[in-house]
PAPASE-560178 format. One line per 2 residues: number of its first residue (from 1); their letters; for each residue x, y, z of N, C-alpha, C, O. Coordinates in pm, whole numbers, plus 50000, padded with zeros to 5 digits. Atoms other than C-alpha are relative to their C-alpha. Layout:
BEGIN
NUM	a	X Y Z X Y Z X Y Z X Y Z; ...;
This chain:
BEGIN
1	md	50095 49815 49943 49471 50466 52014 49891 49926 49994 49930 49810 49984; 50187 50013 49993 49078 50381 52015 49956 50023 49930 50051 50059 49860;
3	gk	50082 49906 50035 48850 50517 51837 50016 50106 50011 50075 50182 49935; 50029 49903 49967 48765 50750 52016 50097 50096 50003 50092 50215 49973;
5	sw	49869 49868 50027 49099 50894 52043 50028 50006 49905 50055 50124 49884; 49978 49925 50098 49173 50884 51711 49887 50099 49948 49932 50208 49915;
7	rl	50077 49863 49986 48876 51108 51662 50027 50071 50022 50060 50158 49941; 49980 49842 49967 48929 51351 51866 50175 50002 49991 50199 50075 50088;
9	ag	49917 49985 50034 49309 51335 51771 49952 50069 49838 50006 50173 49799; 49979 49961 50125 49188 51380 51408 49922 50150 49976 49936 50221 49877;
11	la	50064 49891 49940 48952 51671 51572 50104 50097 49972 50120 50149 49861; 49871 49933 50006 49274 51866 51668 50113 50045 49922 50184 50145 49913;
13	ll	49966 49965 50199 49406 51778 51309 49960 50131 49964 50051 50210 49988; 50051 49908 50037 49222 52050 51192 50047 50064 49940 50066 50058 49819;
15	vm	49942 49797 50002 49363 52407 51218 50173 49913 49870 50213 49935 49756; 49839 49995 50031 49753 52205 51206 49983 49934 49884 50056 49991 49803;
17	lg	49956 50000 50184 49689 51993 50820 49891 50122 49928 49871 50093 49810; 50062 49955 50083 49455 52268 50700 49950 50001 49846 50003 50058 49750;
19	vs	50103 49991 50144 49187 52202 50406 50037 50140 49920 49991 50250 49951; 49994 49838 50044 49306 52482 50192 49921 49980 49894 49952 49897 49809;
21	gp	50122 49908 50010 48983 52635 50066 49919 49859 49994 49981 49753 49996; 50081 50057 50076 48662 52442 49974 50057 49849 49953 50173 49840 49912;
23	st	49990 50143 50102 48645 52036 49833 49938 50030 49941 49851 50108 49979; 50061 50031 50110 48530 51982 49509 49917 49856 50065 49938 49797 50171;
25	aa	50048 50115 49979 48314 51699 49503 49911 49972 49826 49883 50060 49745; 50034 50035 50156 48181 51577 49168 49839 49876 50103 49849 49790 50191;
27	pa	50182 50034 49917 47773 51450 49313 50030 49900 49934 50102 49887 49835; 50047 50190 50024 47669 51057 49307 49888 50068 49923 49801 50150 49953;
29	ad	50135 50018 50059 47473 51011 49005 49977 49848 49997 50052 49751 49979; 50062 50123 50012 47205 50757 49022 50069 49925 50150 50101 49807 50166;
31	dg	49909 50064 49855 47372 50725 49406 50085 49956 49953 50057 49839 49976; 49916 50081 50044 47636 50597 49260 50150 50086 50072 50136 50167 50163;
33	ie	49907 49937 49913 48002 50715 49364 50021 50130 50007 49994 50217 49924; 50000 49749 49942 48069 51101 49523 50157 49974 50032 50219 49906 50115;
35	vk	49893 49959 50015 48373 51219 49414 50073 50106 50040 50070 50204 49965; 49981 49865 49903 48568 51471 49706 50166 49996 49938 50219 49890 49904;
37	tl	49926 49930 50002 48877 51672 49636 50073 50064 50104 50017 50162 50152; 49962 49873 49909 49166 51813 49908 50140 49978 49985 50225 49898 49945;
39	al	49826 49959 50033 49460 51957 49916 50072 50036 50086 50148 50129 50060; 49938 49959 49862 49594 51961 50300 50212 50023 50026 50325 50001 49982;
41	ea	49857 49886 49938 49901 52131 50448 50061 49820 50066 50003 49718 50104; 50012 50155 49907 50141 51855 50586 50174 50052 50022 50265 50039 49940;
43	ka	49879 49912 50000 50442 52059 50755 50120 49975 49962 50179 50056 49890; 49900 50105 50140 50733 51785 50628 50045 50061 49868 50161 50051 49828;
45	fa	49954 50014 50126 50702 51911 50288 49919 50146 49959 49887 50184 49846; 49994 49855 50035 50607 52262 50327 50083 50077 49906 50202 50049 49891;
47	pe	50133 49953 50065 50501 52481 50105 49888 49892 49931 49766 49889 49911; 50096 50134 50101 50374 52177 49919 49945 49934 50091 49975 49895 50204;
49	qi	50178 50055 49943 50023 52048 49971 50041 49900 49944 50127 49883 49858; 49995 50163 50049 49958 51677 49952 49821 50041 49945 49749 50127 49996;
51	kl	50110 49972 50082 49630 51642 49687 49897 49867 50048 49924 49776 49970; 50031 50098 49983 49415 51377 49824 49849 49976 49856 49829 50072 49781;
53	tv	50094 49987 50074 49079 51230 49589 49929 49895 50087 49990 49788 50085; 50022 50055 49963 48833 51071 49816 49853 49934 49921 49772 50002 49857;
55	yl	50111 50055 50079 48567 50815 49681 49921 49971 50092 49994 49958 50189; 50118 49995 49947 48223 50764 49871 49936 49877 49921 49918 49875 49799;
57	pp	50066 50075 50013 48064 50464 49866 49827 49988 49938 49740 50050 49999; 50195 49942 50013 47665 50434 49681 49945 50043 50164 49984 50009 50275;
59	gy	50087 49937 49890 47467 50586 49930 50064 50009 50128 50015 49971 50234; 49991 49942 49907 47677 50715 50131 49918 50122 50071 49887 50131 50190;
61	at	50024 49894 49938 47554 51005 50193 49813 49979 50080 49762 50084 50120; 50126 50027 49979 47178 50857 50305 50030 49891 50061 49922 49849 50103;
63	ag	50025 50104 49876 47311 50533 50538 50088 50074 50153 50162 50162 50197; 49880 49988 49811 47467 50543 50897 50098 49962 50017 50174 49976 50113;
65	tr	49868 50130 49932 47713 50280 50814 50107 50064 50037 50099 50187 50039; 49835 49977 49974 48080 50320 50906 50037 49970 49837 49948 49953 49754;
67	yp	49929 50111 50086 48321 50176 50627 50135 50058 49963 50189 50165 49938; 49851 49979 50027 48641 50070 50579 50065 50043 49857 50025 50056 49741;
69	vl	49933 49836 50049 48881 50289 50449 50145 49902 49883 50175 49792 49929; 49932 50045 50116 49142 50173 50129 50101 50139 50016 50035 50243 50008;
71	ya	49983 49897 50009 49405 50435 50157 50092 49970 49889 50144 49858 49898; 49954 50072 50124 49586 50423 49794 50192 50086 50035 50220 50167 50123;
73	nd	49900 49834 50079 49943 50633 49676 49955 49981 49855 49871 49916 49793; 50021 49992 50137 50006 50738 49363 49890 50071 49996 49832 50089 49889;
75	gq	50134 49983 50071 49719 50873 49395 49892 50071 49811 49789 50044 49749; 49953 49928 50139 49763 51101 49059 49960 49881 49877 49918 49916 49767;
77	dm	49992 50061 50182 49756 50746 48798 49885 49898 50066 49908 49779 50048; 50103 50059 49982 49403 50624 48964 49884 50065 49826 49797 49982 49800;
79	aa	50073 50021 50088 49213 50735 48650 50068 49875 49896 49990 49790 49853; 49919 50109 50062 49499 50494 48449 49954 49849 50052 49930 49745 49991;
81	vg	49984 50148 49972 49467 50223 48640 49828 49914 50002 49799 49794 50006; 50187 50015 49996 49026 50240 48642 49969 49967 50084 49906 49863 50104;
83	lr	50035 50094 49831 49006 50212 48993 49803 50071 50006 49722 50022 50085; 50142 49970 49965 48625 50434 48929 49930 49879 49945 49846 49810 50003;
85	et	50138 50068 50123 48473 50230 48615 50081 49821 50120 50008 49722 50131; 49991 50133 49935 48634 49917 48834 49862 49943 50083 49784 49849 50068;
87	ld	50040 50068 49881 48483 49976 49189 49848 50043 49958 49764 50005 50040; 50181 50032 50037 48080 50082 48962 50052 49900 49957 49983 49844 50043;
89	ql	50072 50106 50047 48130 49769 48807 49976 49869 50081 49883 49789 50087; 50019 50088 49834 48226 49561 49123 49894 50003 50095 49838 49900 50132;
91	ya	50138 49910 49974 47958 49744 49275 49844 49936 49997 49761 49912 50085; 50089 50008 50026 47718 49648 49020 49973 49868 49989 49862 49814 49986;
93	dh	50016 50197 49949 47812 49257 49052 49962 49944 50131 49939 49828 50163; 50025 50025 49834 47747 49293 49424 50142 49928 49985 50087 49819 49996;
95	ai	49967 50030 49979 48094 49148 49410 50094 50078 50110 50111 49978 50179; 49955 49927 49868 48285 49370 49700 49910 50067 50075 49814 50107 50010;
97	gp	50074 49918 49841 48121 49545 50050 50043 50173 49902 50126 50199 49814; 49880 49898 50015 48153 49924 50027 50083 50055 50063 50087 50044 50185;
99	vi	49905 49965 49962 48413 50082 50066 50034 50143 49997 49973 50207 49912; 50003 49865 50049 48554 50446 50113 50179 49980 49915 50277 49919 49958;
101	vv	49827 49986 50023 48894 50499 49909 50091 50179 49970 50068 50288 49916; 49966 49747 49939 49147 50848 50033 50073 49899 49871 50118 49785 49884;
103	ai	49843 49995 50062 49371 50827 49732 50166 50171 49950 50179 50271 49879; 49911 49899 50001 49679 51043 49751 50133 50013 49889 50219 49933 49853;
105	dm	49979 49980 50166 49802 51216 49439 50150 49992 50087 50148 50046 50197; 49809 49954 50030 50268 51191 49450 50053 50048 50109 49984 50034 50209;
107	la	49930 49830 49941 50479 51455 49629 50050 50020 49872 50017 49940 49784; 49929 49920 50072 50671 51644 49403 50153 49908 49959 50208 49890 49850;
109	dr	49855 50099 50013 51001 51412 49471 49947 49883 50084 49940 49875 50206; 50031 50090 49976 50864 51072 49439 50092 49937 50115 50062 49921 50234;
111	as	49922 50058 49993 51157 50920 49496 50035 49973 50073 50066 49856 50092; 49994 49993 49788 51225 51057 49925 49891 49967 49989 49899 49879 49902;
113	gy	50134 50029 49985 50859 51005 49962 49949 49857 50026 49895 49801 50122; 50013 50125 49937 50835 50698 49919 50119 49847 49959 50178 49794 49865;
115	gl	49917 50131 49972 51008 50399 50082 50026 49964 50152 49953 50004 50243; 50032 50038 49860 51126 50238 50395 50053 50082 50092 50131 50175 50072;
117	sd	49972 49849 49925 51143 50412 50712 50022 49865 50178 50004 49744 50181; 49961 50058 49848 51238 50293 51133 49887 50112 50040 49899 50231 50009;
119	rk	50082 49927 49982 50908 50413 51282 50063 50053 50179 50105 50168 50193; 49924 49956 49948 51043 50404 51642 50174 50073 50045 50204 50139 50144;
121	ar	49913 49932 50037 51402 50496 51521 50031 50185 49938 50130 50259 49933; 49988 49906 50049 51207 50792 51346 50108 50032 49932 50175 50127 49972;
123	ks	49995 49965 50108 51352 50799 51072 50000 49903 49851 49953 49792 49824; 50028 50039 50132 51371 50726 50744 50134 49848 49913 50253 49860 49940;
125	va	49883 50142 50029 51597 50363 50575 50030 50020 49890 50007 49919 49824; 49970 49962 50180 51708 50519 50213 50138 49904 49951 50248 49888 50005;
127	gd	49878 50092 50075 51900 50267 49946 49976 50098 49902 49882 50172 49872; 49930 49965 50121 52098 50371 49674 49922 49882 49904 49893 49762 49907;
129	sr	50032 50075 50176 51970 50344 49280 50020 50056 49911 50071 50167 49927; 49854 49896 50131 52110 50464 48937 49940 50042 50003 49963 50028 49882;
131	ig	50056 49864 50040 51862 50736 48919 50019 50096 50213 49975 50196 50270; 49898 49915 49864 52024 50863 49284 49929 49918 50123 49898 49799 50117;
133	pi	50100 50033 49851 51839 50807 49635 49900 49908 50069 49854 49994 50144; 50097 50014 49943 51585 50608 49787 49927 50006 50123 49984 49962 50223;
135	gs	50033 49955 49847 51348 50711 50075 50042 50116 50059 50015 50116 50179; 49911 49993 49870 51540 50943 50223 49888 50082 50046 49944 50143 50137;
137	ra	50068 49943 49936 51209 51136 50330 49866 49890 50049 49769 49931 50112; 50069 50081 49965 51025 50796 50368 49881 50049 50168 49763 50077 50186;
139	yd	50065 49999 49902 50987 50827 50735 49883 50135 50023 49772 50107 50067; 50084 49872 50012 50815 51201 50720 49889 49978 50006 49799 49962 50088;
141	ys	50171 50123 50076 50567 51056 50442 49921 49961 50094 49823 50012 50148; 50104 50109 49934 50474 50752 50620 49954 50071 50131 49842 50122 50130;
143	dw	50105 49922 49908 50393 50908 50947 49893 50128 50005 49820 50186 50085; 50091 49840 50050 50225 51198 50804 49895 49902 50000 49829 49882 50103;
145	la	50110 50088 50034 49986 50942 50656 49925 49888 50127 49808 49898 50165; 50004 50074 49824 49952 50710 50981 49970 50095 50093 49893 50069 50185;
147	tq	50052 49976 49812 49919 50930 51251 49956 50138 49986 49938 50194 50094; 50079 49885 50003 49762 51293 51074 49918 49971 49911 49802 50001 49940;
149	lv	50137 50005 50074 49564 51195 50776 49907 49912 50036 49785 49931 50037; 50141 50062 49943 49419 50897 50912 49896 50021 50097 49774 50001 50098;
151	py	50129 49922 49933 49298 51058 51183 49883 50135 49951 49778 50154 50011; 50038 49934 50030 49188 51337 50990 49846 49970 49882 49750 50035 49840;
153	id	50104 50024 50139 48997 51120 50719 49883 49877 50125 49807 49788 50086; 50067 50114 49881 48836 50920 51091 49925 50101 49974 49830 50098 49895;
155	ah	50136 49882 49950 48661 51239 51181 49955 50080 49922 49887 50172 49968; 50099 49944 50040 48545 51361 50887 49873 49900 49914 49767 49931 49861;
157	yr	50062 50111 50094 48418 51037 50721 49919 49880 50156 49948 49876 50276; 50001 50087 49959 48245 50762 50846 50063 49915 49995 50042 49855 49890;
159	tq	49860 50092 50042 48523 50537 50859 49993 49885 50121 49960 49912 50237; 49974 50148 49840 48573 50167 51101 50113 50032 50001 50193 50008 49911;
161	as	49846 49918 49982 48872 50361 51263 50035 49942 50036 50059 49987 50148; 49940 50106 49877 49017 50057 51413 50126 49932 49816 50094 49947 49698;
163	ar	49881 50068 50132 49369 49866 51143 49903 49911 49955 49889 49910 49832; 50068 50110 50063 49124 49582 51108 49905 50111 49831 49898 50088 49710;
165	gr	50085 49946 50157 48901 49841 50856 50093 50103 49958 50053 50217 49935; 49861 49942 50026 49256 49966 50778 50018 49925 49806 50004 49807 49773;
167	ti	49888 50092 50115 49410 49888 50402 50088 50083 49949 50038 50196 49947; 49981 49912 50086 49667 50058 50208 50093 49943 49889 50173 49856 49924;
169	lg	49963 50000 50147 49795 50038 49829 50073 50053 49978 50080 50166 50028; 49875 49978 50054 50110 50061 49654 50051 49929 49860 50041 49807 49850;
171	ws	49924 50029 50161 50265 50001 49299 50097 50033 49990 50102 50156 49979; 49870 49952 50062 50639 50005 49222 50004 50055 50212 49953 50035 50322;
173	lg	49999 49894 49880 50765 50257 49462 49946 49977 50118 49974 49937 50231; 50110 49975 49878 50454 50325 49595 49901 49836 50074 49800 49812 50141;
175	gl	50070 50183 49960 50372 49921 49657 50129 49972 50156 50098 49906 50254; 49898 50001 49936 50739 49960 49860 49946 50070 50118 49901 50023 50222;
177	na	50114 49904 49891 50584 50231 50053 49931 49946 50135 49976 49954 50250; 50037 50042 49968 50301 50049 50156 49961 49868 50060 49865 49841 50132;
179	fn	49898 50110 49907 50475 49720 50259 50049 50104 50136 49986 50090 50240; 49996 49951 49869 50647 49984 50523 49890 50066 50065 49905 50035 50183;
181	lg	50079 49989 49933 50335 50150 50645 49928 49895 50064 49878 49912 50175; 50051 50093 49926 50199 49793 50689 50084 49950 50118 50027 49958 50227;
183	wq	49918 50014 49935 50479 49682 50873 50037 50062 50133 50038 50025 50250; 49987 49936 49835 50576 49987 51061 49914 50053 50084 49966 50087 50190;
185	yp	50143 49934 49941 50213 50129 51192 49927 49805 49951 49875 49791 49840; 50126 50114 49971 50022 49744 51232 49923 50052 50073 49817 49990 50083;
187	dv	50157 49991 49913 49800 49940 51478 49895 50108 49888 49777 50144 49880; 50136 49902 50035 49703 50167 51249 49869 49894 49824 49756 49904 49777;
189	fg	50085 50023 50149 49635 49940 50901 50035 49824 50022 50128 49773 50083; 49996 50124 49941 49573 49582 50915 49986 49895 49820 49933 49786 49804;
191	rv	50027 50099 50111 49609 49478 50504 50080 50120 49966 50085 50236 50008; 49939 49895 50109 49843 49599 50219 49977 49887 49903 49974 49764 49898;
193	ga	49975 50118 50159 49830 49495 49875 50108 50091 49935 50083 50207 49902; 49957 49940 50119 50153 49561 49667 50068 49949 49860 50137 49860 49812;
195	fs	49976 50119 50174 50169 49525 49318 50105 50058 50000 50124 50151 50078; 49841 50014 50025 50551 49519 49184 50016 50103 50073 49997 50223 50050;
197	ps	49897 49924 49887 50709 49640 49464 50150 50002 49964 50222 49934 49890; 49817 49983 50057 51062 49762 49452 50096 49918 50132 50155 49985 50217;
199	fw	50000 50000 49882 51161 49548 49699 50205 49972 50017 50284 49959 50111; 49879 49968 50098 51497 49555 49460 50095 50082 50108 50213 50047 50121;
201	la	49916 49850 49969 51637 49868 49655 50081 49946 50157 50007 49915 50250; 49930 50013 49952 51898 49795 49874 50150 50093 50100 50163 50215 50106;
203	ad	49926 49894 49923 52214 49892 50114 50079 50013 49922 50127 50112 49866; 49850 49958 50099 52470 49791 49929 50008 49977 49814 50007 49858 49780;
205	rs	49980 49993 50185 52500 49806 49523 50094 49927 49959 50074 49860 49857; 49818 49995 50019 52887 49732 49522 49973 49891 49890 50001 49941 49782;
207	sa	50066 50136 50092 52754 49368 49307 49884 49946 49979 49811 50039 49944; 50132 50104 50052 52452 49124 49236 49965 49913 50117 49854 49860 50120;
209	qa	49957 50100 49906 52539 48921 49533 49993 50143 50143 49928 50127 50246; 49982 49855 49932 52586 49264 49730 49842 50023 50037 49806 50001 50153;
211	ie	50140 49985 50015 52204 49342 49663 49913 49891 50059 49822 49907 50140; 50112 50110 49946 52062 48976 49706 49978 50037 50164 49864 50040 50210;
213	ts	49977 50076 49939 52239 48977 50058 49919 50125 50117 49870 50099 50226; 49992 49907 49942 52174 49356 50152 49829 50064 50005 49800 50157 50080;
215	rl	50116 49907 50065 51795 49454 50013 49921 49995 50116 49918 49889 50180; 50029 49937 49935 51602 49641 50243 49937 49979 50074 49962 49992 50194;
217	aq	50100 50069 49919 51258 49481 50317 50063 49849 50058 50036 49792 50164; 49992 50073 49903 51434 49209 50351 50012 49961 50096 49963 49877 50172;
219	am	49936 49992 49828 51629 49289 50609 49866 50049 50145 49877 50028 50266; 50052 49965 49901 51333 49438 50779 49911 49897 50088 49885 49893 50208;
221	vs	50066 50065 49920 51124 49147 50781 50109 49915 50100 50144 49925 50218; 49851 50050 49890 51414 48930 50887 50068 50009 50205 50116 49946 50299;
223	gs	49946 49962 49888 51493 49097 51159 49864 50058 50171 49871 50116 50279; 50087 49905 49897 51142 49163 51321 49931 49925 50030 49925 49835 49946;
225	pr	50078 50091 49990 50892 48973 51496 49825 50015 49880 49791 50106 49804; 50096 49978 50062 50567 48908 51342 49876 50098 50035 49832 50115 50149;
227	rn	50123 49905 49937 50264 49175 51302 49934 49910 49981 49940 49824 49893; 50103 50138 49957 49986 48969 51460 49825 50061 49898 49777 50152 49966;
229	gm	50087 49940 50032 49681 49078 51267 49963 50027 49864 49858 50053 49807; 49931 49945 50131 49866 49144 50958 49951 49911 49880 49960 49788 49889;
231	rw	50042 50086 49987 49702 49055 50689 50082 50065 49799 50046 50177 49763; 49970 49929 50103 49916 49107 50284 49976 49930 49926 49961 49813 49960;
233	wf	50027 50031 50111 49844 49066 49896 50133 50037 49871 50160 50138 49807; 49888 49956 50091 50116 49081 49679 50006 49981 49827 50047 49870 49791;
235	sv	49960 50087 50112 50134 49047 49313 50152 50021 49890 50266 50041 49934; 49839 49965 50100 50426 49098 49019 49957 49964 49868 49863 49885 49858;
237	ga	50036 50004 50139 50402 49105 48641 50148 49828 49922 50266 49834 49959; 49901 50097 50004 50630 48788 48519 50132 50041 49860 50241 49989 49839;
239	re	49949 49851 50140 50758 49061 48185 50052 50110 50063 50108 50183 49982; 49975 49892 49952 50841 49327 48426 50128 50052 49933 50130 50145 49852;
241	et	49934 49970 50117 51152 49332 48288 50071 49894 50008 49994 49803 50038; 49975 50042 50088 51454 49109 48190 50130 49958 50116 50150 49837 50131;
243	dd	49937 50013 49821 51750 49172 48581 49924 49883 50008 49809 49841 50009; 50006 50203 49935 51824 48811 48660 50130 50024 50100 50215 50050 50014;
245	rn	49921 49946 49903 52095 48895 48971 50066 49884 49999 50184 49853 49981; 49832 50185 49941 52210 48524 49058 49995 49867 49820 50047 49755 49824;
247	gn	50024 50050 50070 52115 48392 48693 49947 49866 49962 49966 49784 49872; 50086 50174 50038 51861 48099 48780 49848 50004 49900 49758 49921 49909;
249	gi	50096 49980 50042 51615 48222 48559 49879 50031 50005 49785 50024 49925; 50150 49918 49903 51358 48378 48780 50079 50142 49987 50193 50177 50018;
251	id	49936 49817 50022 51384 48770 48685 49972 50077 50167 49914 50031 50266; 49921 49912 49862 51476 49015 48977 49849 50088 50040 49829 50125 50155;
253	av	50166 49956 49910 51093 49164 49033 49938 49887 50033 49847 49902 50114; 50115 50126 49949 50937 48812 49078 50086 49966 50161 50030 49962 50271;
255	ed	49983 50115 49925 51236 48633 49279 50017 50136 50148 50054 50112 50263; 49995 49931 49900 51229 48930 49489 49900 50050 50089 49949 50096 50193;
257	vq	50079 50086 49945 50915 48900 49624 49943 49832 50040 49838 49772 50063; 50029 50141 49994 50928 48575 49664 50091 49973 50108 50048 49954 50222;
259	dl	49960 49942 49835 51183 48605 49908 49970 50055 50110 50000 49991 50211; 50100 49883 49939 51011 48857 50089 49940 49835 50082 50004 49774 50167;
261	in	50059 50072 49996 50758 48581 50118 50050 49856 50109 50000 49808 50211; 49967 50150 50027 50944 48260 50132 50132 50014 50088 50135 49902 50140;
263	gy	49896 49991 50002 51300 48357 50271 50157 49961 49909 50167 49885 49813; 49876 50027 50142 51661 48350 50089 50077 49951 50161 50057 49949 50283;
265	rs	49868 50073 49909 51982 48188 50218 50109 50023 49832 50091 50002 49712; 49895 49963 50104 52300 48299 50028 50056 49902 49988 50055 49788 50033;
267	pd	49897 50154 50015 52544 48143 49891 50073 49981 50081 50160 49905 50038; 49849 49970 49899 52789 48186 50192 49904 49922 50147 49947 49861 50245;
269	gt	50077 50096 49842 52461 48051 50451 49926 50017 50036 49846 49941 50090; 50070 49879 49942 52313 48357 50517 49897 49979 50038 49865 49925 49932;
271	yl	50172 49990 50097 51934 48339 50527 49931 50131 50117 49961 50193 50219; 50091 49850 49939 51692 48609 50629 49861 49917 49955 49814 49861 49857;
273	rg	50173 50051 50101 51341 48513 50653 49933 50046 49989 49916 50148 50055; 50139 49959 50014 51051 48559 50541 49894 49991 50032 49889 49897 50110;
275	lr	50112 49997 49951 50689 48619 50603 49933 49844 50081 49866 49821 50182; 50068 50121 49950 50625 48247 50609 50053 49967 50104 49976 49931 50192;
277	dl	49914 50020 49877 50886 48193 50860 49993 50085 50176 50049 50068 50285; 50030 49971 49851 50728 48416 51116 49902 49968 50044 49855 49998 50154;
279	gy	50113 50079 49920 50458 48218 51129 49852 50037 49866 49748 49975 49892; 50054 49983 50025 50252 48341 50874 49910 49930 49853 49979 49933 49751;
281	sv	49991 50078 50051 50034 48134 50657 49985 50011 49806 49928 50104 49750; 49913 49890 50139 50138 48198 50288 49901 49858 49850 49905 49736 49860;
283	em	50024 50027 50118 49943 48109 49908 50054 50016 49916 49995 50102 49851; 49961 49976 50046 50186 48096 49697 49960 50010 49758 50023 50032 49655;
285	dy	50037 50014 50100 49951 48053 49404 49830 50031 49952 49741 49962 49902; 50067 49914 49979 49723 48286 49415 49876 49938 49896 49764 49888 49910;
287	ah	50140 49992 50152 49552 48268 49046 49922 49897 50019 49811 49907 49966; 50019 50130 50049 49481 47927 49081 49892 49936 50102 49826 49835 50077;
289	hp	50004 50055 49910 49356 47934 49469 49896 50145 50077 49860 50143 50195; 50113 49828 49972 49118 48325 49510 50014 49951 50181 50089 50015 50254;
291	ss	50050 49997 49920 49010 48175 49817 50034 49932 50131 49961 49903 50226; 49916 50086 49879 49251 48004 50051 49948 50072 50113 49869 50010 50184;
293	gt	50023 49919 49922 49204 48270 50272 50127 50022 50108 50113 50072 50219; 49879 49991 49933 49549 48266 50405 50037 50171 50000 49998 50267 49933;
295	dv	49902 49900 49968 49779 48518 50546 50058 50109 49906 50047 50231 49916; 49889 49951 50113 49993 48626 50276 49921 49929 49889 49881 49813 49903;
297	af	49993 50060 50098 49893 48601 49909 50006 50058 49875 49940 50150 49828; 49921 49966 50122 50082 48615 49608 49963 49922 49805 49961 49816 49742;
299	yl	50104 50016 50203 49926 48630 49200 50117 50054 49932 50160 50167 49957; 49947 50020 50044 50158 48566 48983 49982 50073 49809 50029 49989 49732;
301	lp	50022 49924 50125 50078 48806 48611 50038 49908 49906 50133 49958 49846; 49857 50055 50139 50233 48546 48333 50036 50119 49868 50157 50108 49846;
303	dg	49995 49940 50099 50219 48822 48017 50024 50168 50132 50061 50259 50057; 50037 49899 49976 50199 49141 48301 50211 50067 50088 50289 50028 50175;
305	eh	50002 49880 50028 50400 49431 48267 50069 50080 50146 50010 50046 50249; 49999 49870 49897 50571 49730 48534 49968 50127 49960 50039 50225 49983;
307	nq	50057 49891 49972 50284 49971 48410 49879 49990 50093 49833 49913 50178; 50152 50025 49947 49968 50112 48466 49911 49922 49930 49791 49910 49956;
309	at	50128 50163 50098 49804 49826 48219 49977 49891 50065 49866 49846 50094; 50025 50102 49928 49865 49567 48381 49986 50019 50186 49988 49905 50234;
311	wk	50052 49980 49925 49787 49713 48751 49872 50062 49985 49810 50081 50089; 50148 50039 50026 49465 49768 48615 49910 49879 50008 49808 49838 50064;
313	rv	50087 50201 49964 49404 49402 48552 50034 49944 50125 50013 49827 50155; 49986 50073 49818 49504 49356 48930 49883 50041 50078 49791 49993 50145;
315	lp	50110 49912 49940 49325 49602 49028 49860 49932 50081 49866 49938 50204; 50065 50012 50008 48981 49451 49032 49986 49815 50121 49895 49755 50178;
317	lf	49952 50144 49913 49177 49103 49221 49991 50050 50077 49879 50044 50128; 49957 49916 49880 49282 49294 49466 49894 50061 50053 49879 50011 50164;
319	lq	50088 49944 49908 49006 49492 49593 49870 49849 49993 49764 49850 50057; 50102 50128 49936 48804 49136 49590 50084 49925 50109 50030 49867 50204;
321	wa	49949 50079 49872 49027 48986 49815 49967 50067 50106 49904 50009 50195; 49985 49850 49870 49046 49345 50065 49871 49978 50003 49845 49947 50119;
323	yg	50212 49989 49961 48597 49333 50034 49970 49920 49890 49935 49984 49791; 50064 50048 50048 48506 49088 49864 49855 49936 50093 49850 49913 50213;
325	tr	50134 50056 49936 48127 48952 49923 50009 49830 50018 49918 49773 50078; 50052 50144 50056 48184 48571 49838 49969 49979 50122 50018 50046 50212;
327	ge	50037 50028 49886 48019 48412 50097 49934 50052 50102 49900 49989 50202; 50100 49876 49912 47836 48683 50271 49846 49930 49919 49735 49979 49944;
């Protein structure tokens, strides 16, 4: 769908989505960031509304420019991860170009909405966990975001209405879903940021070996062709957990991401392809080579944990990867 078609689709969705009351806005101080809050209808989740916060870059009100858009899961975490302060500092340092950020608050049932889906089959790809099923409504959420929310934002704001102009970000289960949105909707999103993504989600949890060989995101990559034009930024902390399924000294949180990038061979010889096998160029040491310009960047934070404080530290690095002005 081209840019014009997206805008027309967005206009048609105004009534369908239904903004609940007037949006509220925090006025930009000294031509700084302007913040708007919205609550939108989503038929699949009625009567629950989905709340959004839109961060408009400095100068938006007076410029005629079209801006790239960063969509972010877990919008309710933005204060904890320091989004506003980070943007303010990066703009002040001229470290990134201007970007519209659309932060989407989690649904009441986060574990059902964040997960994996099969766009072609129009269904969720759910997995089991110690807390129950994960991603049982992932198709509904992902499809709403990609095919309804994105056109709505394109219709209401001056966006770069193309996959190249859109990035999706998330952490933990939200990072798993961000990966899913990039993989299933490469015509909508051109870049993905996944912090501490839950790539452990598996079809079979009967044993450690069963989990290793049935990880759902790994299978999704292994069984699919390359998504041309996509770029991926993954980060994980080396202290996120102590679990080590195969006893090789690498915690699962780290190895799950490494396997999705580099591929995985099980003890019985079964091989599941990774992003590298699909032809993506890879930088596995982004911390020391941040300017490599590869398709896939992996950032390992040695003292990083599975929490908002760690994701706050990682956020400015990701934003500079996605929107950095270095070399401009």
